C-alpha positions in Angstrom: 58.0 47.7 -25.0 60.2 48.9 -27.8 63.1 51.2 -27.1 63.9 54.3 -29.2 67.5 53.1 -29.1 66.8 49.6 -30.4 68.8 47.1 -28.3 70.7 49.8 -26.4 69.4 51.7 -23.4 68.2 55.2 -24.4 68.8 58.3 -22.4 65.1 58.3 -21.4 65.2 54.7 -20.3 68.5 55.3 -18.3 66.9 58.2 -16.5 63.8 56.2 -15.6 66.0 53.3 -14.4 68.2 55.5 -12.3 65.5 57.9 -11.1 64.0 55.7 -8.5 65.2 54.3 -5.2 67.8 51.5 -5.8 67.0 48.0 -4.5 67.7 47.4 -0.9 71.4 47.1 -0.2 72.4 48.7 -3.4 73.8 52.2 -4.0 72.9 54.5 -6.9 76.5 54.0 -8.2 76.0 50.2 -8.3 72.7 50.6 -10.1 74.3 52.9 -12.6 77.1 50.4 -13.1 74.6 47.6 -13.8 72.7 49.8 -16.3 76.0 50.7 -18.0 77.0 47.0 -18.2 73.7 46.0 -19.8 74.1 48.8 -22.3 77.6 47.7 -23.1 76.5 44.1 -23.5 73.8 45.2 -25.9 76.4 47.0 -27.9 78.5 43.8 -28.1 81.1 45.1 -25.6 81.4 42.2 -23.2 85.0 41.7 -22.2 86.8 38.4 -21.7 86.5 38.4 -17.9 82.7 39.1 -18.1 82.3 36.4 -20.6 84.2 33.9 -18.4 82.2 34.9 -15.4 78.9 34.3 -17.3 80.2 31.0 -18.6 81.2 29.9 -15.1 77.8 30.9 -13.6 76.0 29.1 -16.4 78.0 25.9 -15.7 77.3 26.1 -12.0 73.6 26.7 -12.7 73.5 23.7 -15.0 75.2 21.5 -12.4 72.7 22.6 -9.8 69.8 21.8 -12.1 71.2 18.4 -12.8 71.6 17.7 -9.1 68.1 18.7 -8.4 66.6 16.7 -11.3 
């Protein structure tokens, strides 16, 4: 499904994502934070700490895959 905001999260999509019940164990504020982060990533706004965390998670996932293979 295409977005009317291209890669960004449109106001309509944001309202739809935040309009329901958050996943079990999550608060509406946490869900809003995740939506905001995805939108910021889509705009190219990933900061150094976020990039480092993703790189670390990727390395751990690759190590797990290698161990299981």
